[in-house]
N, CA, C and O atoms as CSV, one atom per row, in Angstrom:
chain,resi,resn,atom,element,x,y,z
A,1,UNK,N,N,141.040,177.004,-98.231
A,1,UNK,CA,C,142.343,176.927,-97.203
A,1,UNK,C,C,141.461,177.452,-95.601
A,1,UNK,O,O,140.374,177.957,-95.323
A,2,UNK,N,N,142.626,176.996,-94.882
A,2,UNK,CA,C,142.814,177.447,-93.411
A,2,UNK,C,C,143.323,178.516,-93.204
A,2,UNK,O,O,144.090,178.846,-94.109
A,3,UNK,N,N,143.231,179.250,-92.360
A,3,UNK,CA,C,143.710,180.731,-92.249
A,3,UNK,C,C,145.130,180.342,-91.353
A,3,UNK,O,O,144.883,179.584,-90.415
A,4,UNK,N,N,146.383,180.686,-91.470
A,4,UNK,CA,C,147.206,180.262,-90.657
A,4,UNK,C,C,146.855,181.706,-89.214
A,4,UNK,O,O,146.581,182.903,-89.298
A,5,UNK,N,N,147.046,180.813,-88.110
A,5,UNK,CA,C,147.479,181.830,-87.113
A,5,UNK,C,C,148.641,181.495,-86.456
A,5,UNK,O,O,148.947,180.321,-86.245
A,6,UNK,N,N,149.520,182.728,-86.009
A,6,UNK,CA,C,150.607,182.949,-85.484
A,6,UNK,C,C,150.683,182.366,-83.770
A,6,UNK,O,O,149.804,181.742,-83.175
A,7,UNK,N,N,151.613,182.668,-83.411
A,7,UNK,CA,C,151.619,182.232,-81.830
A,7,UNK,C,C,150.539,183.299,-80.909
A,7,UNK,O,O,150.067,184.261,-81.515
A,8,UNK,N,N,150.294,183.157,-79.919
A,8,UNK,CA,C,149.483,184.046,-79.029
A,8,UNK,C,C,150.660,184.997,-78.314
A,8,UNK,O,O,151.543,184.572,-77.570
A,9,UNK,N,N,150.461,186.360,-78.711
A,9,UNK,CA,C,151.436,186.880,-77.877
A,9,UNK,C,C,150.737,188.313,-77.332
A,9,UNK,O,O,149.520,188.479,-77.412
A,10,UNK,N,N,151.573,189.252,-76.811
A,10,UNK,CA,C,150.899,190.441,-76.096
A,10,UNK,C,C,151.977,191.330,-76.781
A,10,UNK,O,O,153.169,191.093,-76.975
A,11,UNK,N,N,151.204,192.450,-77.102
A,11,UNK,CA,C,151.845,193.758,-77.312
A,11,UNK,C,C,151.621,194.537,-76.764
A,11,UNK,O,O,150.787,194.446,-75.863
A,12,UNK,N,N,152.480,196.072,-77.147
A,12,UNK,CA,C,152.742,197.074,-76.016
A,12,UNK,C,C,151.364,197.621,-76.991
A,12,UNK,O,O,151.156,197.553,-78.202
A,13,UNK,N,N,150.419,198.277,-75.655
A,13,UNK,CA,C,148.956,198.902,-75.944
A,13,UNK,C,C,148.999,200.305,-76.347
A,13,UNK,O,O,148.050,201.040,-76.622
A,14,UNK,N,N,150.301,200.571,-76.339
A,14,UNK,CA,C,150.056,202.291,-77.168
A,14,UNK,C,C,150.613,201.919,-78.452
A,14,UNK,O,O,150.116,202.467,-79.436
A,15,UNK,N,N,151.345,201.273,-78.586
A,15,UNK,CA,C,152.238,201.180,-80.435
A,15,UNK,C,C,151.443,199.723,-81.098
A,15,UNK,O,O,150.987,199.651,-82.239
A,16,UNK,N,N,151.421,198.697,-80.135
A,16,UNK,CA,C,151.113,196.906,-80.763
A,16,UNK,C,C,152.760,196.859,-81.311
A,16,UNK,O,O,152.845,196.558,-82.502
A,17,UNK,N,N,153.724,197.046,-80.796
A,17,UNK,CA,C,154.683,196.232,-80.763
A,17,UNK,C,C,154.817,195.026,-80.058
A,17,UNK,O,O,154.499,194.955,-78.871
A,18,UNK,N,N,155.247,194.099,-80.669
A,18,UNK,CA,C,155.019,192.734,-80.242
A,18,UNK,C,C,156.042,192.400,-78.845
A,18,UNK,O,O,157.251,192.230,-79.006
A,19,UNK,N,N,155.407,192.331,-77.489
A,19,UNK,CA,C,156.877,192.300,-76.322
A,19,UNK,C,C,156.986,190.556,-75.855
A,19,UNK,O,O,158.029,189.971,-75.563
A,20,UNK,N,N,155.847,190.072,-75.883
A,20,UNK,CA,C,156.040,188.776,-75.392
A,20,UNK,C,C,155.204,187.952,-75.817
A,20,UNK,O,O,154.149,188.374,-76.288
A,21,UNK,N,N,155.466,186.601,-75.756
A,21,UNK,CA,C,154.794,185.554,-76.051
A,21,UNK,C,C,154.215,185.010,-74.873
A,21,UNK,O,O,154.723,185.069,-73.753
A,22,UNK,N,N,152.843,184.335,-75.246
A,22,UNK,CA,C,151.695,183.659,-74.147
A,22,UNK,C,C,152.581,182.528,-73.742
A,22,UNK,O,O,152.519,182.375,-72.522
A,23,UNK,N,N,153.495,181.564,-74.408
A,23,UNK,CA,C,153.744,180.341,-74.085
A,23,UNK,C,C,154.894,180.639,-72.720
A,23,UNK,O,O,155.203,179.829,-71.846
A,24,UNK,N,N,155.485,182.365,-72.915
A,24,UNK,CA,C,156.216,182.113,-71.944
A,24,UNK,C,C,155.871,183.032,-70.577
A,24,UNK,O,O,156.760,183.608,-69.951
A,25,UNK,N,N,154.365,183.085,-70.185
A,25,UNK,CA,C,153.875,183.438,-69.486
A,25,UNK,C,C,154.031,182.248,-67.980
A,25,UNK,O,O,153.386,181.200,-67.956
A,26,UNK,N,N,155.012,182.673,-66.796
A,26,UNK,CA,C,155.162,181.982,-65.669
A,26,UNK,C,C,153.847,181.926,-64.712
A,26,UNK,O,O,153.478,180.987,-64.006
A,27,UNK,N,N,153.342,183.001,-64.864
A,27,UNK,CA,C,152.320,183.700,-63.744
A,27,UNK,C,C,151.446,184.586,-63.850
A,27,UNK,O,O,151.971,185.699,-63.884
A,28,UNK,N,N,150.389,184.610,-63.917
A,28,UNK,CA,C,149.422,185.677,-63.910
A,28,UNK,C,C,148.699,186.258,-62.782
A,28,UNK,O,O,147.769,187.065,-62.778
A,29,UNK,N,N,149.340,185.661,-61.789
A,29,UNK,CA,C,149.124,186.269,-60.206
A,29,UNK,C,C,149.884,187.471,-59.258
A,29,UNK,O,O,149.921,187.598,-58.035
A,30,UNK,N,N,150.591,188.461,-60.571
A,30,UNK,CA,C,151.283,189.211,-59.965
A,30,UNK,C,C,150.875,190.557,-59.462
A,30,UNK,O,O,149.756,190.805,-59.910
A,31,UNK,N,N,151.276,191.421,-58.795
A,31,UNK,CA,C,150.774,192.653,-58.553
A,31,UNK,C,C,151.254,194.205,-59.012
A,31,UNK,O,O,152.251,194.476,-58.342
A,32,UNK,N,N,150.951,195.180,-59.797
A,32,UNK,CA,C,152.255,195.845,-60.204
A,32,UNK,C,C,151.692,196.918,-59.901
A,32,UNK,O,O,150.919,196.902,-58.943
A,33,UNK,N,N,151.941,198.254,-60.691
A,33,UNK,CA,C,151.816,199.262,-59.921
A,33,UNK,C,C,150.673,200.054,-60.321
A,33,UNK,O,O,150.852,201.252,-60.101
A,34,UNK,N,N,149.575,199.772,-60.831
A,34,UNK,CA,C,148.969,199.776,-61.295
A,34,UNK,C,C,147.501,198.738,-61.380
A,34,UNK,O,O,146.369,199.004,-61.781
A,35,UNK,N,N,147.974,197.716,-60.925
A,35,UNK,CA,C,147.116,196.129,-60.817
A,35,UNK,C,C,147.628,195.482,-60.952
A,35,UNK,O,O,148.841,195.443,-60.745
A,36,UNK,N,N,146.702,194.369,-61.511
A,36,UNK,CA,C,147.556,192.670,-62.175
A,36,UNK,C,C,148.030,192.829,-63.373
A,36,UNK,O,O,147.648,193.326,-64.433
A,37,UNK,N,N,149.492,191.982,-62.728
A,37,UNK,CA,C,150.631,191.981,-63.686
A,37,UNK,C,C,151.202,190.550,-64.260
A,37,UNK,O,O,151.388,189.967,-63.191
A,38,UNK,N,N,151.459,189.945,-64.930
A,38,UNK,CA,C,151.947,188.867,-65.453
A,38,UNK,C,C,153.637,188.844,-65.002
A,38,UNK,O,O,154.470,189.751,-64.994
A,39,UNK,N,N,153.743,187.243,-64.600
A,39,UNK,CA,C,155.549,187.438,-64.765
A,39,UNK,C,C,155.683,186.044,-66.270
A,39,UNK,O,O,155.013,185.133,-66.758
A,40,UNK,N,N,156.746,186.592,-66.411
A,40,UNK,CA,C,157.390,185.922,-67.696
A,40,UNK,C,C,158.753,185.497,-67.908
A,40,UNK,O,O,159.693,186.217,-67.573
A,41,UNK,N,N,158.916,184.341,-68.459
A,41,UNK,CA,C,160.710,184.673,-68.740
A,41,UNK,C,C,161.396,185.111,-69.315
A,41,UNK,O,O,162.593,185.197,-69.041
A,42,UNK,N,N,160.893,185.496,-70.223
A,42,UNK,CA,C,161.444,186.374,-71.592
A,42,UNK,C,C,160.218,187.349,-72.269
A,42,UNK,O,O,159.029,187.176,-72.538
A,43,UNK,N,N,161.225,188.511,-72.394
A,43,UNK,CA,C,160.539,189.328,-73.256
A,43,UNK,C,C,161.236,189.606,-74.389
A,43,UNK,O,O,162.377,189.167,-74.535
A,44,UNK,N,N,160.358,190.708,-75.734
A,44,UNK,CA,C,161.064,190.826,-76.719
A,44,UNK,C,C,160.735,192.663,-76.728
A,44,UNK,O,O,159.984,193.348,-76.034
A,45,UNK,N,N,161.521,192.950,-77.659
A,45,UNK,CA,C,161.305,194.348,-78.207
A,45,UNK,C,C,161.170,195.226,-76.975
A,45,UNK,O,O,160.254,196.040,-76.862
A,46,UNK,N,N,161.816,195.097,-76.342
A,46,UNK,CA,C,161.841,195.956,-75.240
A,46,UNK,C,C,163.372,196.483,-74.924
A,46,UNK,O,O,164.294,195.695,-75.133
A,47,UNK,N,N,163.672,197.880,-74.394
A,47,UNK,CA,C,164.735,198.556,-73.480
A,47,UNK,C,C,164.326,198.035,-72.208
A,47,UNK,O,O,163.247,197.672,-71.737
A,48,UNK,N,N,165.887,198.126,-71.658
A,48,UNK,CA,C,165.958,197.767,-70.318
A,48,UNK,C,C,166.292,198.815,-69.372
A,48,UNK,O,O,167.434,199.185,-69.646
A,49,UNK,N,N,165.825,199.476,-68.375
A,49,UNK,CA,C,166.395,200.805,-67.877
A,49,UNK,C,C,167.712,200.570,-66.686
A,49,UNK,O,O,168.584,199.717,-66.519
A,50,UNK,N,N,167.482,201.269,-66.306
A,50,UNK,CA,C,168.701,201.515,-64.705
A,50,UNK,C,C,168.405,200.757,-63.891
A,50,UNK,O,O,167.207,200.791,-63.612
A,51,UNK,N,N,169.201,199.799,-63.169
A,51,UNK,CA,C,168.791,199.193,-61.754
A,51,UNK,C,C,168.474,199.887,-60.794
A,51,UNK,O,O,169.276,200.781,-60.523
A,52,UNK,N,N,167.559,199.800,-60.151
A,52,UNK,CA,C,167.580,200.390,-59.056
A,52,UNK,C,C,167.219,199.721,-57.501
A,52,UNK,O,O,166.328,199.104,-58.085
A,53,UNK,N,N,167.143,199.465,-56.690
A,53,UNK,CA,C,167.039,198.753,-55.637
A,53,UNK,C,C,165.206,199.182,-54.746
A,53,UNK,O,O,165.174,200.070,-53.895
A,54,UNK,N,N,163.969,198.448,-55.118
A,54,UNK,CA,C,163.105,199.196,-54.684
A,54,UNK,C,C,162.102,198.197,-53.735
A,54,UNK,O,O,161.910,197.059,-54.163
A,55,UNK,N,N,161.567,198.532,-52.671
A,55,UNK,CA,C,160.926,197.640,-52.073
A,55,UNK,C,C,159.607,197.625,-52.224
A,55,UNK,O,O,158.758,198.515,-52.166
A,56,UNK,N,N,159.550,196.296,-52.458
A,56,UNK,CA,C,158.320,195.687,-53.090
A,56,UNK,C,C,157.223,195.314,-52.450
A,56,UNK,O,O,156.948,195.961,-51.439
A,57,UNK,N,N,156.269,194.136,-52.874
A,57,UNK,CA,C,155.137,193.830,-51.446
A,57,UNK,C,C,156.279,192.342,-51.440
A,57,UNK,O,O,156.731,192.348,-50.295
A,58,UNK,N,N,156.590,191.739,-51.820
A,58,UNK,CA,C,157.529,190.595,-51.371
A,58,UNK,C,C,158.748,190.773,-51.098
A,58,UNK,O,O,159.494,189.813,-51.288
A,59,UNK,N,N,159.343,192.087,-50.554
A,59,UNK,CA,C,160.664,192.572,-49.671
A,59,UNK,C,C,161.176,193.541,-50.414
A,59,UNK,O,O,160.543,194.520,-50.810
A,60,UNK,N,N,162.468,193.280,-50.655
A,60,UNK,CA,C,163.467,194.381,-51.252
A,60,UNK,C,C,164.320,193.775,-52.515
A,60,UNK,O,O,165.170,192.892,-52.403
A,61,UNK,N,N,163.890,194.489,-53.880
A,61,UNK,CA,C,164.392,193.684,-54.941
A,61,UNK,C,C,165.161,194.730,-55.662
A,61,UNK,O,O,164.697,195.859,-55.498
A,62,UNK,N,N,166.487,194.635,-56.612
A,62,UNK,CA,C,167.036,195.152,-57.538
A,62,UNK,C,C,166.402,195.227,-58.934
A,62,UNK,O,O,166.592,194.334,-59.759
A,63,UNK,N,N,165.721,196.198,-59.161
A,63,UNK,CA,C,164.779,196.252,-60.120
A,63,UNK,C,C,165.064,197.113,-61.378
A,63,UNK,O,O,165.405,198.270,-61.136
A,64,UNK,N,N,164.981,196.746,-62.680
A,64,UNK,CA,C,164.922,197.742,-63.571
A,64,UNK,C,C,163.680,197.544,-64.288
A,64,UNK,O,O,163.179,196.455,-64.570
A,65,UNK,N,N,163.060,199.129,-64.658
A,65,UNK,CA,C,161.948,198.962,-65.812
A,65,UNK,C,C,162.179,199.047,-67.211
A,65,UNK,O,O,163.009,199.693,-67.852
A,66,UNK,N,N,161.277,198.266,-67.555
A,66,UNK,CA,C,161.373,198.155,-69.039
A,66,UNK,C,C,160.376,198.871,-69.985
A,66,UNK,O,O,159.216,198.921,-69.574
A,67,UNK,N,N,160.596,199.331,-70.970
A,67,UNK,CA,C,160.165,200.307,-71.915
A,67,UNK,C,C,159.633,199.572,-73.120
A,67,UNK,O,O,160.025,198.414,-73.259
A,68,UNK,N,N,158.874,200.026,-73.934
A,68,UNK,CA,C,158.422,199.729,-75.474
A,68,UNK,C,C,159.642,200.230,-76.293
A,68,UNK,O,O,160.272,201.286,-76.226
A,69,UNK,N,N,159.780,199.099,-77.116
A,69,UNK,CA,C,161.233,199.711,-78.028
A,69,UNK,C,C,160.749,200.752,-79.055
A,69,UNK,O,O,161.339,201.745,-79.481
A,70,UNK,N,N,159.637,200.319,-79.316
A,70,UNK,CA,C,159.260,201.429,-80.552
A,70,UNK,C,C,158.447,202.965,-79.784
A,70,UNK,O,O,158.279,204.027,-80.383
A,71,UNK,N,N,158.041,202.670,-78.320
A,71,UNK,CA,C,157.047,204.098,-78.055
A,71,UNK,C,C,157.645,204.172,-77.004
A,71,UNK,O,O,157.116,205.146,-76.468
A,72,UNK,N,N,158.229,203.885,-76.487
A,72,UNK,CA,C,159.035,203.729,-74.677
A,72,UNK,C,C,157.969,203.670,-73.722
A,72,UNK,O,O,158.293,204.237,-72.678
A,73,UNK,N,N,156.928,203.235,-73.706
A,73,UNK,CA,C,155.855,203.427,-72.418
A,73,UNK,C,C,156.606,202.494,-71.853
A,73,UNK,O,O,157.170,201.553,-72.411
A,74,UNK,N,N,156.596,202.833,-70.521
A,74,UNK,CA,C,156.706,201.834,-68.976
A,74,UNK,C,C,155.851,200.323,-69.328
A,74,UNK,O,O,154.628,200.333,-69.462
A,75,UNK,N,N,156.436,199.409,-69.419
A,75,UNK,CA,C,155.517,198.278,-69.503
A,75,UNK,C,C,155.375,197.680,-68.407
A,75,UNK,O,O,154.262,197.220,-68.149
A,76,UNK,N,N,156.405,197.532,-67.517
A,76,UNK,CA,C,156.514,196.991,-66.117
A,76,UNK,C,C,158.164,196.789,-65.694
A,76,UNK,O,O,158.779,197.828,-65.933
A,77,UNK,N,N,159.016,195.725,-65.133
A,77,UNK,CA,C,160.312,196.269,-65.219
A,77,UNK,C,C,161.003,194.401,-64.814
A,77,UNK,O,O,160.335,193.384,-64.624
A,78,UNK,N,N,162.372,194.556,-64.808
A,78,UNK,CA,C,163.319,193.098,-64.612
A,78,UNK,C,C,163.553,193.033,-63.394
A,78,UNK,O,O,164.279,193.815,-62.781
A,79,UNK,N,N,162.661,191.623,-62.698
A,79,UNK,CA,C,163.931,191.430,-61.573
A,79,UNK,C,C,165.470,190.897,-62.241
A,79,UNK,O,O,165.937,190.020,-62.968
A,80,UNK,N,N,165.846,192.015,-61.487
A,80,UNK,CA,C,167.568,192.076,-61.682
A,80,UNK,C,C,168.025,190.874,-60.387
A,80,UNK,O,O,168.542,189.806,-60.716
A,81,UNK,N,N,167.785,191.181,-59.073
A,81,UNK,CA,C,168.179,190.404,-57.664
A,81,UNK,C,C,167.121,190.556,-56.959
A,81,UNK,O,O,166.410,191.557,-56.866
A,82,UNK,N,N,167.002,189.391,-56.382
A,82,UNK,CA,C,166.108,189.274,-54.694
A,82,UNK,C,C,166.923,188.866,-53.502
A,82,UNK,O,O,167.545,187.803,-53.517
A,83,UNK,N,N,166.940,189.681,-52.463
A,83,UNK,CA,C,167.609,189.493,-51.516
A,83,UNK,C,C,167.170,188.592,-50.707
A,83,UNK,O,O,168.066,188.070,-50.044
A,84,UNK,N,N,165.632,188.032,-50.419
A,84,UNK,CA,C,165.503,187.830,-50.022
A,84,UNK,C,C,165.397,185.911,-50.453
A,84,UNK,O,O,164.652,185.701,-51.409
A,85,UNK,N,N,165.968,184.802,-49.917
A,85,UNK,CA,C,166.298,183.743,-50.567
A,85,UNK,C,C,164.561,182.885,-51.334
A,85,UNK,O,O,164.626,182.220,-52.368
A,86,UNK,N,N,163.048,183.128,-50.492
A,86,UNK,CA,C,162.264,182.816,-51.056
A,86,UNK,C,C,161.749,183.644,-52.561
A,86,UNK,O,O,160.560,183.760,-52.859
A,87,UNK,N,N,162.657,184.067,-53.237
A,87,UNK,CA,C,162.119,185.370,-54.017
A,87,UNK,C,C,163.636,185.254,-54.759
A,87,UNK,O,O,164.316,186.233,-55.068
A,88,UNK,N,N,163.914,184.220,-54.919
A,88,UNK,CA,C,165.365,184.257,-55.895
A,88,UNK,C,C,164.648,183.808,-57.227
A,88,UNK,O,O,165.106,184.260,-58.276
A,89,UNK,N,N,163.581,182.973,-57.276
A,89,UNK,CA,C,163.231,182.392,-58.324
A,89,UNK,C,C,162.716,183.921,-59.852
A,89,UNK,O,O,162.568,183.872,-61.073
A,90,UNK,N,N,162.633,184.890,-58.937
A,90,UNK,CA,C,161.844,185.803,-59.955
A,90,UNK,C,C,163.275,186.944,-60.663
A,90,UNK,O,O,163.120,187.942,-61.366
A,91,UNK,N,N,164.820,186.239,-60.080
A,91,UNK,CA,C,165.733,186.585,-60.706
A,91,UNK,C,C,165.625,186.369,-62.288
A,91,UNK,O,O,165.154,185.341,-62.774
A,92,UNK,N,N,166.249,187.753,-63.256
A,92,UNK,CA,C,166.236,187.439,-64.482
A,92,UNK,C,C,164.584,187.525,-65.364
A,92,UNK,O,O,164.408,187.454,-66.580
A,93,UNK,N,N,163.972,187.625,-64.729
A,93,UNK,CA,C,162.246,187.461,-64.740
A,93,UNK,C,C,161.567,188.723,-65.153
A,93,UNK,O,O,162.094,189.739,-64.699
A,94,UNK,N,N,160.624,188.877,-65.833
A,94,UNK,CA,C,159.948,190.113,-66.319
A,94,UNK,C,C,158.686,190.630,-65.767
A,94,UNK,O,O,157.876,189.703,-65.739
A,95,UNK,N,N,158.191,191.705,-65.324
A,95,UNK,CA,C,156.865,191.823,-65.064
A,95,UNK,C,C,156.340,192.824,-65.828
A,95,UNK,O,O,156.712,193.995,-65.755
A,96,UNK,N,N,155.125,192.236,-66.872
A,96,UNK,CA,C,154.508,193.226,-67.624
A,96,UNK,C,C,153.230,193.437,-66.795
A,96,UNK,O,O,152.567,192.544,-66.268
A,97,UNK,N,N,152.960,194.919,-66.757
A,97,UNK,CA,C,151.670,194.843,-66.526
A,97,UNK,C,C,150.227,194.825,-67.767
A,97,UNK,O,O,150.052,195.258,-68.906
A,98,UNK,N,N,149.496,194.134,-66.851
A,98,UNK,CA,C,148.207,193.821,-67.581
A,98,UNK,C,C,147.281,194.861,-68.409
A,98,UNK,O,O,146.474,194.632,-69.310
A,99,UNK,N,N,147.612,195.907,-67.888
A,99,UNK,CA,C,146.795,197.660,-68.444
A,99,UNK,C,C,147.632,197.963,-69.598
A,99,UNK,O,O,147.222,198.409,-70.670
A,100,UNK,N,N,149.085,197.627,-69.231
A,100,UNK,CA,C,150.172,198.172,-70.193
A,100,UNK,C,C,149.954,196.857,-71.931
A,100,UNK,O,O,150.107,197.284,-73.076
A,101,UNK,N,N,149.655,195.611,-71.658
A,101,UNK,CA,C,149.926,195.085,-72.681
A,101,UNK,C,C,147.940,194.914,-73.278
A,101,UNK,O,O,146.847,195.165,-72.771
A,102,UNK,N,N,148.526,194.262,-74.802
A,102,UNK,CA,C,147.217,193.397,-75.184
A,102,UNK,C,C,147.417,192.552,-75.912
A,102,UNK,O,O,148.487,192.656,-76.511
A,103,UNK,N,N,146.714,191.551,-76.181
A,103,UNK,CA,C,146.168,189.895,-76.973
A,103,UNK,C,C,146.430,190.364,-78.430
A,103,UNK,O,O,145.917,191.219,-79.152
A,104,UNK,N,N,147.532,189.375,-78.589
A,104,UNK,CA,C,147.101,189.603,-80.272
A,104,UNK,C,C,147.375,187.893,-80.506
A,104,UNK,O,O,148.204,187.168,-79.955
A,105,UNK,N,N,146.363,187.576,-81.518
A,105,UNK,CA,C,146.457,186.185,-82.370
A,105,UNK,C,C,145.443,185.671,-80.877
A,105,UNK,O,O,146.216,185.085,-80.119
A,106,UNK,N,N,144.606,185.701,-80.523
A,106,UNK,CA,C,143.619,184.908,-79.451
A,106,UNK,C,C,142.622,184.413,-80.111
A,106,UNK,O,O,141.749,183.775,-79.522
């Protein structure tokens, strides 16, 4: 029998809690605090922290840090609000830092 392989996903680098599906990647060309990052339409098994205004490379945004729901590792952030019209597409989306996630089922 063939081995059943589940969906390709990303897990927390610290505890391997599943946090995102590969199919939900919008872009791999984002910059995080510690290097490359991915933009996701949805994430799972995370806790969203308090909102704060942050000056990012693309302007002022209201963001909230995103933590792994199991080990509380900071994985990235959620865009709550973009102040510039060209950045509005990011609202409600999530950035996860490549250094904080690992691939599963690849």
